[in-house]
C-alpha positions in Angstrom: 0.3 0.3 0.3 1.4 3.2 -1.0 2.2 5.3 2.4 3.3 8.7 2.9 6.3 9.3 1.2 4.7 7.8 -1.8 1.2 8.8 -1.7 3.2 12.5 -0.8 5.5 11.9 -4.1 2.2 11.2 -6.2 0.6 14.5 -4.7 4.2 16.8 -6.1 3.9 15.5 -9.4 0.5 16.0 -9.7 -0.3 19.3 -8.7 1.7 22.1 -10.2 -0.6 20.1 -13.1 -3.8 20.7 -12.6 -4.0 23.3 -10.2 -6.2 25.7 -12.2 -7.6 23.2 -14.3 -11.1 22.9 -15.4 -12.7 19.3 -15.5 -14.4 18.5 -18.7 -15.7 15.0 -18.0 -15.6 11.9 -15.1 -16.6 8.5 -16.3 -16.5 6.2 -13.3 -16.2 2.5 -14.7 -16.5 0.5 -11.3 -19.4 0.9 -8.7 -17.1 1.0 -5.9 -14.8 3.4 -6.6 -17.3 6.1 -4.8 -18.1 5.1 -1.4 -20.7 6.7 0.6 -21.8 10.2 -0.9 -23.1 10.0 -4.8 -20.4 10.7 -7.5 -19.9 14.4 -7.5 -20.9 16.7 -10.1 -17.0 17.9 -11.3 -17.9 18.5 -14.7 -17.5 22.3 -15.0 -15.2 23.1 -11.7 -11.2 23.6 -11.6 -9.1 22.1 -9.0 -7.9 24.8 -6.7 -5.4 22.5 -5.3 -3.7 19.6 -4.5 -3.0 18.2 -1.2 -2.0 14.9 1.0 -3.6 14.5 4.5 -2.3 11.1 5.8 -2.1 8.6 2.6 -5.1 10.3 1.3 -4.8 12.5 -1.7 -7.6 15.3 -1.8 -8.8 17.5 -5.2 -9.9 20.5 -3.6 -12.7 22.4 -5.5 -15.2 25.3 -5.5 -17.5 23.8 -4.1 -16.3 20.5 -2.1 -12.9 18.1 -1.9 -12.6 14.5 -3.6 -10.7 12.4 -1.4 -8.6 9.5 -3.1 -7.1 6.8 -1.4 -5.2 4.5 -3.2 -5.5 1.4 -1.3 -3.0 -1.7 -2.3 -3.1 -1.5 -5.7 -4.2 2.0 -6.9 -2.3 4.7 -9.4 -3.3 8.1 -10.4 -1.8 8.4 -14.5 -1.7 11.4 -16.4 -2.2 10.5 -20.0 -1.8 6.7 -18.7 -2.8 3.6 -21.1 -6.0 2.6 -20.1 -5.9 -1.0 -18.9 -8.3 -3.6 -18.2 -7.9 -2.1 -14.4 -9.1 1.2 -15.3 -11.9 2.0 -12.7 -12.4 6.3 -13.2 -11.0 8.7 -15.6 -11.3 12.2 -14.9 -11.0 14.3 -18.5 -9.5 18.2 -17.9 -8.8 20.5 -20.7 -5.6 19.6 -21.8 -5.0 16.3 -19.8 -6.4 13.0 -18.6 -6.2 11.7 -15.1 -6.3 7.6 -15.0 -7.3 5.4 -11.7 -6.4 2.3 -12.1 -6.9 -0.1 -9.5 -6.2 -4.1 -9.9 -7.5 -5.0 -6.6 -9.9 -2.7 -6.2 -9.6 -1.4 -2.5 -8.9 1.9 -3.7 -11.5 4.3 -3.1 -12.8 8.2 -3.7 -15.2 9.8 -1.6 -17.3 13.4 -1.9 -17.9 15.7 0.7 -18.4 19.3 1.1 -15.9 19.9 3.5 -13.2 17.1 4.7 -14.6 13.3 4.5 -15.6 12.9 8.8 -13.2 9.4 8.6 -10.0 11.7 6.6 -10.8 14.0 9.3 -10.9 12.2 12.7 -6.9 10.9 11.1 -4.2 12.2 13.7 -1.6 14.6 13.0 0.9 14.6 10.1 4.6 13.2 11.6 6.1 15.6 9.5 4.4 18.3 11.1 4.2 17.1 14.7 6.3 18.9 17.2 8.7 16.7 19.1 7.3 17.6 22.2 3.7 16.9 21.4 4.7 13.5 19.6 6.2 12.3 22.8 3.7 13.7 25.5 1.2 11.5 23.0 3.2 7.9 23.7 3.7 8.5 27.2 -0.3 7.9 27.6 -0.3 4.8 25.5 0.9 2.0 26.9 0.4 -0.2 23.4 2.9 -2.0 21.8 5.3 0.7 20.0 5.0 -0.5 16.2 1.2 -1.2 16.3 0.8 2.4 18.2 2.8 4.0 14.9 0.6 2.1 12.5 -2.5 3.5 14.2 -4.0 6.4 11.6 -5.6 7.9 14.6 -2.7 8.2 16.5 -0.2 9.6 13.6 -1.6 9.6 9.7 0.2 8.6 6.7 3.0 6.0 8.5 2.7 2.3 7.3 4.4 -0.8 7.4 7.9 0.2 5.6 8.4 3.2 7.1 7.7 2.1 10.9 9.8 -0.9 10.7 12.8 1.8 9.4 12.6 4.1 11.8 12.2 2.1 14.5 15.4 0.2 13.0 17.5 3.4 12.7 15.9 4.2 16.5 17.1 1.3 17.7 13.9 0.7 18.9 12.3 -3.1 19.5 9.0 -3.5 18.0 7.0 -4.9 21.1 8.2 -2.2 23.3 5.7 -0.6 25.3 5.2 3.3 24.2 4.5 4.9 27.4 8.2 3.2 28.6 10.5 4.9 26.2 12.6 7.4 27.7 12.3 11.5 26.9 15.4 10.6 25.1 14.3 7.5 22.8 11.2 8.9 22.1 12.6 12.4 21.0 15.2 10.4 18.9 12.3 8.3 17.4 10.6 11.7 16.5 13.4 12.9 14.7 14.3 9.3 12.9 10.9 9.0 11.6 10.9 12.4 9.8 14.6 12.0 8.5 13.1 8.4 6.8 10.0 9.7 5.4 12.2 13.1 3.9 14.8 10.8 2.6 11.9 8.0 0.8 9.9 11.3 -0.5 13.4 12.8 -2.1 13.6 10.0 -4.0 10.2 8.8 -5.0 9.0 6.6 -2.5 9.5 2.6 -2.2 8.6 0.7 -5.6 8.0 -3.0 -4.4 5.5 -4.3 -6.3 2.7 -1.7 -8.2 3.8 1.8 -6.9 4.6 4.5 -9.4 3.9 7.9 -9.6 1.6 10.0 -11.9 4.2 10.0 -14.7 5.2 6.2 -14.4 8.1 6.2 -12.5 9.3 4.0 -9.5 10.6 4.9 -6.3 14.0 4.0 -5.4 13.7 4.1 -1.9 13.7 0.1 -1.3 17.5 0.5 -2.5 17.9 2.0 0.9 15.9 -0.4 3.4 17.4 -1.8 6.6 15.1 -4.2 7.6 12.3 -4.1 5.5 11.8 -7.3 3.3 15.3 -8.3 4.7 14.1 -11.3 6.6 17.4 -13.6 7.2 20.2 -11.4 5.9 22.9 -9.5 7.7 21.8 -5.9 9.6 24.0 -3.3 8.0 25.2 -2.3 11.5 25.7 -5.5 13.7 25.9 -8.2 11.0 22.7 -10.1 13.4 20.1 -11.5 11.0 17.3 -9.8 10.2 14.0 -11.4 12.1 10.4 -11.4 11.1 7.9 -11.3 13.6 3.7 -10.2 13.3 2.6 -7.3 14.9 -1.1 -5.9 14.7 -1.4 -8.5 12.0 1.2 -7.2 9.6 4.6 -8.9 8.9 7.3 -7.0 11.3 11.1 -6.5 10.4 13.9 -6.2 13.0 17.4 -6.7 14.4 17.4 -8.3 17.2 20.6 -7.2 18.2 20.3 -3.7 17.4 16.5 -2.9 18.8 16.7 -4.8 22.2 13.6 -5.0 24.8 
C-alpha cells in the first residue's frame, strides 16, 4: 500500500499539472470506486489545489473536496494507457487522469468539506512537534509498532517506514510506547522525520505496483535496512534480520540493535 512518501510524491507530481485545470468530464467504470456519498458533479469546476492528508490525496474544488485513497494497488496516471483495471477517468482541459486499480481496494469519497473519516485522522508525522509526539506516546500503553501504524495516532505511516524508523532509532517493535524514555522518544521522532524525508526525496519505495503519476518508480527500497530483509545480515551489526507479526502485519527488525 502506498504510504506517506509515495502519496506525497504523487501529490507533488500532480499539483503543478492540475491546479487551476477545469474538469470536462468524469467517468466511473466500477461502482465500488465511489464510497458513501453519490458521485460528485465535477464537470465545469476547476481544481483549486491538490494536497495530501495522511495517505489520502485531496482534490479541492470550489464546491467541495474529492478524497482519494489508493488502497493496495491504486495508481493515478496522467495521460496513461487504459488497462483492464481502469476504474475511473477524469478529463481536464489538456490532459486525462486515470485511476487504475487491480485489486479495487482504492476508493474515492466526496464531501463539501473534509470527509469525516479523513478529518478524524491523527496529526501528520512531518508536522507534529517533537514535544507533542513525546506527550502522545506517554499516554499509550500499547506496543510502539502497533501504535505507529494506528492512523488515529499519526496519519500516513505504514509498515515499511515504521520498521525502518524503529531500526534506526534502536527501538524494538514490541516495546511499550509509554515506557520509552524521553531521550529515546525524541530520537524516534527525529528518525521518523528523517526516514520520511529521505524516502520522499527519491520518490518513495517501489516494491510491487507503486509508480508516481508519470509512471516512474521510486528507489527508496534500495535503502531499506530491515523491511523485507528477513534472514539477511543487519547492515549495522551483522545479525540476521528477524520477521515477526505485530498488529497483523509482518514486522522486520534486528534483535541485536533493537533490544527490548
